[in-house]
LOTORTI-117897 format. One line per field, with one value per residue (C-alpha): residue in three letters; x, y, z. Coordinates in pm, 1 decimal, m for minus. Example, Ala and Ser with C-alpha at 12.3 -4.5 7.8 and 13.67 -1.06 7.14 Angstrom:
REM LOTORTI-117897
res c(ALA | SER)
c1 c(1230.0 | 1367.0)
c2 c(m450.0 | m106.0)
c3 c(780.0 | 714.0)
REM end
This chain:
REM LOTORTI-117897
res c(UNK | UNK | UNK | UNK | UNK | UNK | UNK | UNK | UNK | UNK | UNK | UNK | UNK | UNK | UNK | UNK | UNK | UNK | UNK | UNK | UNK | UNK | UNK | UNK | UNK | UNK | UNK | UNK | UNK | UNK | UNK | UNK | UNK | UNK | UNK | UNK | UNK | UNK | UNK | UNK | UNK | UNK | UNK | UNK | UNK | UNK | UNK | UNK | UNK | UNK | UNK | UNK | UNK | UNK | UNK | UNK | UNK | UNK | UNK | UNK | UNK | UNK | UNK | UNK | UNK | UNK | UNK | UNK | UNK | UNK | UNK | UNK | UNK | UNK | UNK | UNK | UNK | UNK | UNK | UNK | UNK | UNK | UNK | UNK | UNK | UNK | UNK | UNK | UNK | UNK | UNK | UNK | UNK | UNK | UNK | UNK | UNK | UNK | UNK | UNK | UNK | UNK | UNK | UNK | UNK | UNK | UNK | UNK | UNK | UNK | UNK | UNK | UNK | UNK | UNK | UNK | UNK | UNK | UNK | UNK | UNK | UNK | UNK | UNK | UNK | UNK | UNK | UNK | UNK | UNK | UNK | UNK | UNK | UNK | UNK | UNK | UNK | UNK | UNK | UNK | UNK | UNK | UNK | UNK | UNK | UNK | UNK | UNK | UNK | UNK | UNK | UNK | UNK | UNK | UNK | UNK | UNK | UNK | UNK | UNK | UNK | UNK | UNK | UNK | UNK | UNK | UNK | UNK | UNK | UNK | UNK | UNK | UNK | UNK | UNK | UNK | UNK | UNK | UNK | UNK | UNK | UNK | UNK | UNK | UNK | UNK | UNK | UNK | UNK | UNK | UNK | UNK | UNK | UNK | UNK | UNK | UNK | UNK | UNK | UNK | UNK | UNK | UNK | UNK | UNK | UNK | UNK | UNK | UNK | UNK | UNK | UNK | UNK | UNK | UNK | UNK | UNK | UNK | UNK | UNK | UNK | UNK | UNK | UNK | UNK | UNK | UNK | UNK | UNK | UNK | UNK | UNK | UNK | UNK | UNK | UNK | UNK | UNK | UNK | UNK | UNK | UNK | UNK | UNK | UNK | UNK | UNK | UNK | UNK | UNK | UNK | UNK | UNK | UNK | UNK | UNK | UNK | UNK | UNK | UNK | UNK | UNK | UNK | UNK | UNK | UNK | UNK | UNK | UNK | UNK | UNK | UNK | UNK | UNK | UNK | UNK | UNK | UNK | UNK | UNK | UNK | UNK | UNK | UNK | UNK | UNK | UNK | UNK | UNK | UNK | UNK | UNK | UNK | UNK | UNK | UNK | UNK | UNK | UNK | UNK | UNK | UNK | UNK | UNK | UNK | UNK | UNK | UNK | UNK | UNK | UNK | UNK | UNK | UNK | UNK | UNK | UNK | UNK | UNK | UNK | UNK | UNK | UNK | UNK | UNK | UNK | UNK | UNK | UNK | UNK | UNK | UNK | UNK | UNK | UNK | UNK | UNK | UNK | UNK | UNK | UNK | UNK | UNK)
c1 c(134.8 | 325.6 | 127.2 | m112.7 | m190.7 | m338.4 | m689.8 | m762.6 | m532.9 | m654.4 | m672.3 | m907.0 | m1134.2 | m1137.2 | m1219.1 | m1490.5 | m1648.6 | m1649.9 | m1794.5 | m2073.9 | m2154.1 | m2182.3 | m2386.7 | m2643.2 | m2674.6 | m2680.4 | m2803.3 | m2959.1 | m2648.0 | m2323.9 | m2109.5 | m1810.0 | m2010.3 | m2115.7 | m1760.7 | m1602.3 | m1836.1 | m1815.2 | m1435.7 | m1452.4 | m1694.9 | m1490.3 | m1185.9 | m1346.2 | m1345.3 | m967.7 | m913.3 | m905.7 | m533.6 | m495.6 | m603.9 | m320.6 | m433.2 | m111.7 | 110.7 | 173.6 | m21.6 | m332.5 | m302.3 | m298.8 | m588.7 | m811.7 | m778.4 | m1085.4 | m1309.4 | m1597.2 | m1524.9 | m1564.8 | m1880.9 | m2197.7 | m2409.2 | m2214.4 | m2162.5 | m2537.3 | m2599.2 | m2324.7 | m2456.3 | m2771.3 | m2612.2 | m2328.6 | m2568.1 | m2764.1 | m2441.1 | m2348.4 | m2691.1 | m2674.9 | m2319.6 | m2408.3 | m2709.2 | m2935.9 | m3140.7 | m3445.7 | m3218.4 | m3106.0 | m3270.8 | m3085.7 | m2764.2 | m2825.8 | m2860.4 | m2542.0 | m2335.3 | m2467.4 | m2372.2 | m2027.7 | m1963.3 | m2090.1 | m1899.5 | m1572.0 | m1559.9 | m1715.2 | m1424.0 | m1177.2 | m1326.5 | m1220.8 | m858.1 | m680.0 | m633.1 | m955.3 | m1247.3 | m1476.8 | m1801.4 | m2019.4 | m1950.7 | m2104.4 | m2240.2 | m1915.6 | m1552.5 | m1472.3 | m1232.0 | m1371.2 | m1136.2 | m1216.8 | m852.8 | m930.3 | m777.4 | m447.3 | m464.6 | m330.8 | m462.3 | m460.0 | m712.4 | m967.0 | m883.8 | m821.7 | m1181.4 | m1311.1 | m1065.5 | m1144.8 | m1519.7 | m1493.8 | m1264.1 | m1490.4 | m1793.4 | m1615.2 | m1491.3 | m1841.6 | m1982.8 | m2260.7 | m2343.0 | m2513.4 | m2201.2 | m1998.9 | m2253.4 | m2268.7 | m1887.9 | m1893.7 | m2155.3 | m1951.7 | m1639.0 | m1830.0 | m1964.3 | m1624.3 | m1447.7 | m1720.8 | m1705.2 | m1330.0 | m1386.3 | m1612.6 | m1340.5 | m1082.1 | m1312.0 | m1368.1 | m992.8 | m924.2 | m1167.3 | m1008.8 | m662.0 | m798.1 | m942.9 | m603.3 | m438.2 | m668.1 | m599.5 | m224.6 | m250.2 | m438.3 | m166.7 | 99.3 | m93.4 | m118.9 | m414.4 | m449.3 | m589.0 | m617.4 | m575.1 | m539.0 | m518.4 | m443.7 | m312.2 | 43.5 | 113.1 | m69.0 | m233.9 | m479.8 | m277.6 | m13.2 | m150.0 | 18.9 | m92.3 | m53.5 | m129.7 | m111.0 | m66.4 | 68.7 | 278.0 | 412.8 | 310.3 | 359.4 | 399.0 | 360.6 | 270.1 | 43.3 | 2.0 | m308.7 | m59.2 | 123.9 | 155.6 | 61.3 | m231.3 | m19.5 | 113.1 | 463.5 | 485.1 | 782.7 | 757.5 | 846.5 | 826.0 | 538.8 | 705.8 | 487.5 | 769.9 | 810.8 | 435.6 | 446.2 | 726.9 | 571.3 | 370.8 | 31.0 | 99.8 | m192.3 | m32.9 | 45.6 | m311.2 | m440.6 | m222.8 | m316.3 | m686.6 | m665.3 | m461.3 | m708.4 | m419.0 | m184.5 | 107.4 | 456.3 | 667.3 | 1041.4 | 1360.8 | 1585.9 | 1893.0 | 1767.1 | 1415.7 | 1105.1 | 901.0 | 552.2 | 457.2 | 123.1 | 186.7 | m91.4 | 86.9 | 423.5 | 599.7 | 878.4 | 1094.2 | 972.1 | 647.9 | 504.3 | 359.5 | 633.3 | 654.6 | 910.8 | 708.3 | 947.0 | 1307.7 | 1462.5 | 1533.0 | 1435.5 | 1142.8 | 1088.6 | 1006.3 | 750.0 | 895.9 | 783.0 | 682.3 | 602.2 | 819.8 | 724.9 | 1017.1 | 842.4 | 1063.1 | 1036.5 | 1133.6 | 1432.6 | 1242.7 | 1537.7 | 1485.2 | 1115.2 | 970.6 | 1152.9 | 1058.3 | 695.1 | 681.0 | 839.2 | 654.2 | 319.6 | 385.5 | 414.3 | 790.9 | 868.6 | 1101.9 | 1166.1 | 1064.1 | 1339.5 | 1427.9)
c2 c(m6153.7 | m6027.7 | m6017.8 | m6294.2 | m6612.9 | m6891.2 | m6985.7 | m7344.8 | m7490.1 | m7466.3 | m7843.3 | m7880.1 | m7600.7 | m7742.7 | m8091.4 | m7956.6 | m7754.8 | m8052.3 | m8282.4 | m8038.7 | m7983.6 | m8356.7 | m8416.5 | m8146.6 | m8216.1 | m8596.4 | m8765.6 | m8446.0 | m8370.0 | m8537.3 | m8590.4 | m8427.5 | m8108.0 | m8089.8 | m8159.1 | m7912.3 | m7623.6 | m7703.4 | m7687.8 | m7352.9 | m7202.8 | m7341.3 | m7155.9 | m6819.5 | m6658.1 | m6688.7 | m6476.1 | m6179.0 | m6252.5 | m6075.6 | m5744.8 | m5522.5 | m5298.1 | m5096.7 | m5255.6 | m5602.9 | m5544.8 | m5420.0 | m5712.3 | m5944.9 | m5805.4 | m5737.0 | m6090.7 | m6310.9 | m6004.7 | m5934.1 | m6240.6 | m6456.2 | m6293.5 | m6508.2 | m6195.9 | m6096.0 | m6455.3 | m6514.4 | m6216.4 | m6330.2 | m6688.4 | m6593.2 | m6453.5 | m6704.3 | m7000.9 | m6860.3 | m6843.1 | m7200.1 | m7331.2 | m7148.3 | m7263.5 | m7619.5 | m7618.2 | m7697.0 | m7383.9 | m7577.1 | m7684.5 | m7333.5 | m7343.5 | m7663.3 | m7516.3 | m7211.4 | m7428.9 | m7616.7 | m7306.6 | m7121.7 | m7409.4 | m7437.3 | m7064.7 | m7056.5 | m7361.8 | m7205.9 | m6928.9 | m7157.4 | m7397.4 | m7106.9 | m6988.2 | m7317.2 | m7205.9 | m6948.5 | m6672.1 | m6473.1 | m6469.5 | m6166.5 | m6360.1 | m6072.3 | m5816.9 | m5569.9 | m5558.1 | m5621.7 | m5664.4 | m5888.5 | m6166.1 | m6500.3 | m6794.0 | m7112.2 | m7225.8 | m7597.3 | m7709.8 | m7632.1 | m7482.1 | m7809.0 | m8124.8 | m8445.6 | m8613.4 | m8354.1 | m8351.2 | m8717.9 | m8839.7 | m8570.0 | m8669.4 | m9040.4 | m8981.7 | m8737.4 | m8958.1 | m9258.1 | m9057.2 | m8946.0 | m9297.3 | m9438.7 | m9164.0 | m9085.4 | m9441.6 | m9504.1 | m9631.3 | m9336.0 | m9084.5 | m9271.2 | m9262.4 | m8888.1 | m8841.4 | m9054.1 | m8849.1 | m8531.9 | m8682.6 | m8809.0 | m8479.4 | m8285.7 | m8525.0 | m8470.7 | m8096.2 | m8176.3 | m8395.5 | m8116.9 | m7881.3 | m8136.3 | m8201.7 | m7828.3 | m7777.8 | m8071.2 | m7915.2 | m7576.7 | m7733.8 | m7888.5 | m7551.4 | m7369.9 | m7629.8 | m7592.4 | m7213.4 | m7240.8 | m7468.9 | m7215.0 | m6916.7 | m6742.8 | m6515.6 | m6538.6 | m6242.8 | m6450.4 | m6817.8 | m6964.1 | m7336.2 | m7430.4 | m7742.0 | m7769.7 | m7837.3 | m8115.8 | m8286.0 | m8260.3 | m8455.0 | m8198.7 | m7861.2 | m7525.9 | m7323.3 | m6946.2 | m6740.0 | m6360.2 | m6232.3 | m5913.3 | m5783.7 | m6128.3 | m6423.0 | m6787.8 | m7068.8 | m7439.2 | m7762.9 | m8049.9 | m8381.9 | m8592.4 | m8876.6 | m8703.0 | m8910.0 | m8621.9 | m8377.7 | m8067.2 | m7792.9 | m7654.3 | m7290.3 | m7076.3 | m6703.8 | m6421.2 | m6041.0 | m5904.9 | m5564.6 | m5339.5 | m5086.1 | m5056.9 | m5015.1 | m4716.0 | m4554.0 | m4597.1 | m4314.2 | m4412.0 | m4641.6 | m4769.4 | m5107.1 | m5171.5 | m5096.4 | m5324.5 | m5618.3 | m5570.0 | m5585.3 | m5856.3 | m6087.3 | m6042.2 | m5928.7 | m6215.8 | m6009.0 | m5906.3 | m5597.9 | m5655.7 | m5499.8 | m5627.5 | m5410.0 | m5060.2 | m5169.7 | m5231.9 | m5532.5 | m5657.4 | m6025.8 | m6203.0 | m6477.9 | m6704.0 | m6824.3 | m6982.8 | m7062.5 | m6901.3 | m6752.6 | m6792.1 | m6618.8 | m6600.9 | m6254.7 | m6030.3 | m5672.5 | m5393.8 | m5086.5 | m4830.5 | m4716.0 | m4727.3 | m4362.2 | m4148.5 | m4141.1 | m4422.9 | m4309.0 | m4498.6 | m4648.2 | m4486.5 | m4832.5 | m5139.2 | m5440.4 | m5803.3 | m5992.6 | m6312.0 | m6602.3 | m6968.2 | m7244.3 | m7467.4 | m7767.5 | m8000.7 | m7948.7 | m7860.5 | m8163.5 | m8433.2 | m8249.0 | m8227.0 | m8601.7 | m8709.6 | m8452.5 | m8556.5 | m8910.7 | m8777.0 | m8750.9 | m8468.1 | m8273.5 | m7898.3 | m7704.1 | m7600.4 | m7235.7)
c3 c(m2673.4 | m2370.0 | m2048.9 | m2146.5 | m1963.4 | m2171.0 | m2077.1 | m1992.9 | m2257.4 | m2615.5 | m2664.8 | m2366.1 | m2489.4 | m2840.7 | m2709.9 | m2479.5 | m2759.6 | m2994.5 | m2728.5 | m2638.7 | m3006.5 | m3070.8 | m2754.9 | m2840.4 | m3211.8 | m3177.6 | m3494.3 | m3631.8 | m3836.7 | m3937.8 | m3630.3 | m3798.1 | m3855.1 | m3492.8 | m3374.2 | m3615.4 | m3536.9 | m3166.7 | m3184.0 | m3366.7 | m3115.8 | m2827.5 | m2956.2 | m3042.4 | m2692.9 | m2670.4 | m2980.4 | m2742.7 | m2707.3 | m3041.7 | m2884.1 | m2762.6 | m2476.2 | m2470.9 | m2205.7 | m2057.6 | m1734.8 | m1914.3 | m2156.3 | m1857.1 | m1656.4 | m1959.5 | m2094.8 | m2034.7 | m2032.4 | m2274.1 | m2488.4 | m2176.4 | m2039.4 | m2071.3 | m2132.9 | m2444.9 | m2557.2 | m2544.1 | m2771.1 | m3008.4 | m3017.1 | m3211.3 | m3529.9 | m3503.5 | m3487.9 | m3782.7 | m3981.1 | m3883.2 | m3983.1 | m4316.0 | m4398.3 | m4297.6 | m4530.2 | m4233.1 | m4181.8 | m4049.6 | m3759.4 | m3670.8 | m3326.3 | m3242.1 | m3378.8 | m3159.4 | m2849.2 | m2936.7 | m3011.6 | m2706.5 | m2477.7 | m2635.2 | m2596.5 | m2236.3 | m2117.1 | m2233.9 | m1968.8 | m1706.9 | m1753.6 | m1750.4 | m1421.2 | m1260.8 | m1298.7 | m1082.7 | m1339.2 | m1320.1 | m1566.8 | m1581.5 | m1601.2 | m1480.3 | m1753.3 | m1827.5 | m1471.4 | m1282.0 | m1383.2 | m1086.1 | m1198.9 | m1081.8 | m1028.9 | m835.5 | m869.6 | m838.5 | m1169.7 | m1339.8 | m1690.6 | m1835.8 | m1674.6 | m1880.4 | m1650.8 | m1759.9 | m2129.7 | m2211.2 | m2146.2 | m2382.2 | m2652.9 | m2622.9 | m2635.7 | m2925.5 | m3132.6 | m3071.8 | m3186.4 | m3503.8 | m3576.8 | m3539.6 | m3767.2 | m3524.8 | m3424.7 | m3093.7 | m2918.1 | m3038.5 | m2913.7 | m2583.6 | m2556.4 | m2619.2 | m2346.9 | m2105.6 | m2181.0 | m2098.3 | m1777.3 | m1663.4 | m1733.1 | m1552.3 | m1256.4 | m1246.8 | m1208.3 | m914.5 | m765.2 | m789.2 | m600.1 | m322.8 | m298.3 | m286.5 | 2.5 | 187.0 | 156.0 | 263.4 | 578.8 | 655.7 | 591.4 | 830.6 | 1100.5 | 1044.6 | 1067.0 | 1395.6 | 1535.4 | 1432.7 | 1567.2 | 1231.0 | 1153.5 | 774.9 | 582.8 | 264.5 | 178.6 | m169.2 | m241.7 | m602.3 | m778.5 | m897.9 | m1264.3 | m1451.6 | m1149.5 | m861.8 | m603.1 | m503.0 | m395.0 | m341.1 | m39.7 | m32.3 | 277.6 | 315.4 | 669.4 | 823.7 | 534.6 | 454.9 | 242.5 | 324.0 | 72.3 | 136.3 | m38.0 | 55.4 | m121.8 | m75.8 | m21.5 | 264.9 | 580.7 | 811.2 | 765.7 | 816.5 | 590.6 | 639.5 | 534.9 | 434.9 | 509.3 | 268.5 | 269.5 | 60.5 | 12.9 | 227.4 | 270.2 | m106.8 | m144.8 | 89.3 | m110.9 | m454.0 | m609.7 | m755.2 | m1052.4 | m1257.9 | m1330.2 | m963.8 | m860.9 | m1134.9 | m1024.3 | m659.3 | m747.2 | m1013.4 | m788.4 | m500.0 | m280.9 | m369.7 | m494.0 | m387.7 | m450.9 | m461.9 | m586.4 | m863.3 | m893.6 | m960.0 | m1058.7 | m851.3 | m960.6 | m884.8 | m912.6 | m916.0 | m659.6 | m782.9 | m1098.0 | m1033.1 | m710.2 | m514.7 | m661.2 | m1022.7 | m1119.1 | m1470.5 | m1422.6 | m1290.3 | m1414.5 | m1375.9 | m1279.1 | m1127.0 | m1101.7 | m753.1 | m683.9 | m386.7 | m428.2 | m681.9 | m1035.0 | m1247.9 | m1563.4 | m1886.7 | m2009.5 | m1800.3 | m1880.0 | m1826.3 | m1673.1 | m1565.1 | m1460.9 | m1555.9 | m1312.4 | m1374.7 | m1513.6 | m1461.0 | m1087.1 | m1073.8 | m1255.3 | m1051.6 | m732.1 | m847.2 | m913.8 | m586.0 | m374.5 | m525.1 | m402.7 | m48.6 | m13.4 | 233.9 | 7.3 | 36.4 | m276.6 | m519.8 | m460.7)
REM end
């Protein structure tokens, strides 16, 4: 639906759920049952995309809410595990099925929280959207070990080597998440050093991976009514980040009347947003998802009059990058070539 960002891609969540299910159930049940129910449970939290909250911005900021909160998932896991045990004809194992299903359900939002989007882990106590931002929503290096281990386990029909392969796949994928966090902190340290050299006092800094990898990182800095964007590859010859400066739209923000959607984006993005004009319309973009000038979550919120008039209905007008230019640049820049980003 409009206004939605996919969680960590569905294949990764399905593979994680299956792997956790197999690891917890072991030889207690048929490996295909554990994998199948794990895959189902790993997919369930993302069914919130079927809920329409009324407009694209609300759909965006209310995704990954109650269905991704460990408190509510824990309560749901009890009747769900009882149902799984009953349908599987293994009621004596219902406690083990509960442990498996609970872990599958809980690991889903924990994995989502490693992305930049924002997962409301603390509901019902806080609606703060948590996002570590150390892994892109689709990263083959995370998913492939899970798939290999899970397929091996299924092929071996629960044999010892298959279960070991599944456990190794889980360990490797989890270690990879740890690696992305370490790499992210390394790039952030380089960013802070570069900012000090340039005399910039950053209000906010965000370091996140570019698409499909953890080698090339995008740096976003908010400072004094402007935002700065740069890129750093772990293969760069020099430990510096070159930043391009853009207007964040502070003057437009002062002109706008109170608009619910604008306030929601400002809060949900943790201040990483821009207001800009497109013809007669005023737009707001979440700067965390995309890169200049193409942002997935861009919304038309007001008509450019004097003063601006809120639109009767928010429109999502997100832009997609020109892949014929973006993908070759991504590949060459990741290898450390000092190329300017496509604009």
